[in-house]
C-alpha positions as CSV (number, residue, x, y, z in Angstrom):
1,M,-72.9,106.9,-22.2
2,R,-75.2,107.9,-25.2
3,L,-74.3,111.1,-26.7
4,T,-77.1,113.2,-28.5
5,P,-75.7,114.2,-32.2
6,F,-73.8,117.5,-32.3
7,P,-71.4,118.8,-34.8
8,F,-67.7,118.5,-34.4
9,C,-66.1,121.5,-32.5
10,A,-62.9,122.2,-30.7
11,T,-62.9,124.3,-27.5
12,D,-60.3,127.0,-26.6
13,W,-60.8,126.7,-22.8
14,Q,-58.8,130.2,-22.1
15,A,-61.2,132.0,-24.5
16,L,-64.2,131.0,-22.3
17,P,-65.1,133.3,-19.4
18,A,-64.6,131.7,-16.0
19,T,-67.3,132.0,-13.2
20,R,-66.0,132.0,-9.7
21,F,-68.0,129.7,-7.3
22,P,-67.0,130.1,-3.5
23,G,-66.7,126.8,-1.5
24,D,-66.9,126.5,2.3
25,R,-63.2,127.3,1.8
26,G,-61.5,128.8,-1.0
27,W,-63.2,129.0,-4.7
28,A,-63.6,127.2,-8.0
29,D,-63.2,128.9,-11.3
30,V,-65.4,127.1,-13.8
31,R,-65.3,127.4,-17.6
32,I,-68.4,125.5,-19.1
33,Q,-69.1,124.2,-22.6
34,S,-72.5,122.5,-23.1
35,F,-73.4,120.2,-26.0
36,A,-77.0,118.9,-26.2
37,D,-77.4,117.0,-22.9
38,M,-73.7,116.9,-22.0
39,C,-71.7,119.4,-20.1
40,I,-68.0,119.6,-20.0
41,R,-66.2,122.0,-17.4
42,L,-62.8,122.9,-16.8
43,I,-62.5,123.8,-13.1
44,E,-59.4,125.4,-11.3
45,F,-59.7,124.9,-7.6
46,S,-57.9,127.3,-5.2
47,A,-55.5,125.8,-2.6
48,G,-57.6,125.0,0.5
49,Y,-60.9,124.5,-1.4
50,V,-63.7,122.5,0.3
51,S,-66.9,122.3,-1.6
52,D,-70.0,123.9,-0.1
53,H,-72.3,120.8,-0.8
54,W,-72.6,117.3,-1.3
55,S,-73.5,116.1,-4.8
56,A,-75.2,113.1,-6.1
57,K,-74.7,113.8,-9.8
58,G,-72.6,111.6,-11.7
59,H,-69.3,112.7,-13.2
60,V,-66.2,111.7,-15.2
61,A,-63.4,113.8,-13.7
62,V,-59.8,114.0,-15.2
63,C,-57.2,115.5,-13.0
64,L,-54.8,117.7,-15.0
65,D,-52.8,119.5,-12.4
66,G,-52.7,119.4,-8.6
67,E,-54.4,116.9,-6.5
68,L,-58.1,116.7,-5.8
69,E,-59.7,114.6,-3.0
70,T,-63.1,113.1,-3.6
71,E,-64.8,112.4,-0.2
72,L,-67.6,109.8,-0.4
73,D,-70.6,109.9,2.1
74,G,-69.6,106.5,3.4
75,G,-66.3,107.9,4.8
76,R,-64.1,106.6,2.0
77,S,-61.8,109.2,0.2
78,I,-59.8,109.1,-3.0
79,V,-57.1,111.4,-4.0
80,L,-56.7,112.1,-7.9
81,Q,-53.3,113.1,-9.1
82,P,-52.4,114.3,-12.7
83,G,-53.5,111.6,-15.2
84,M,-56.0,110.0,-13.1
85,T,-59.7,109.8,-13.5
86,S,-62.7,109.1,-11.4
87,Q,-66.1,108.0,-12.4
88,L,-69.4,107.9,-10.7
89,G,-72.9,107.4,-11.9
90,D,-75.8,109.6,-11.1
91,R,-77.4,108.8,-7.8
92,S,-74.6,106.3,-6.9
93,G,-73.7,108.0,-3.8
94,R,-73.0,111.6,-2.5
95,H,-69.6,113.0,-2.7
96,R,-67.7,116.3,-2.4
97,W,-64.5,117.8,-3.6
98,T,-61.5,119.2,-1.4
99,T,-57.9,120.0,-2.3
100,A,-55.2,121.2,0.0
101,G,-52.9,122.7,-2.8
102,G,-55.2,123.5,-5.7
103,A,-56.1,121.5,-8.8
104,R,-57.2,121.8,-12.3
105,V,-59.8,119.1,-13.4
106,L,-61.7,118.5,-16.6
107,V,-65.4,117.2,-15.7
108,I,-67.8,115.6,-18.1
109,D,-71.3,114.9,-17.0
């Protein structure tokens, strides 16, 4: 990953407004901080959340709380628990997120 130059800063995630996005089931509250060509999101998924779409965008995802399941379009599925990360490059396969009990995840793309 190559980061375009930008000045040092710290983010108080609780001070940023959350935007709620509905899934096929449940919702995701998303707080976003953008820097040049990089986006960092703190996402809180409700219990029972199922994404309303499949994505081909690459991400680095860090599970902070709960469990987040990543379903891959080939049928494989990976469950992230607190302290685990997943990495997927742009256009490296479609995926979607689900969670039975809710999760809080930091996503960088």
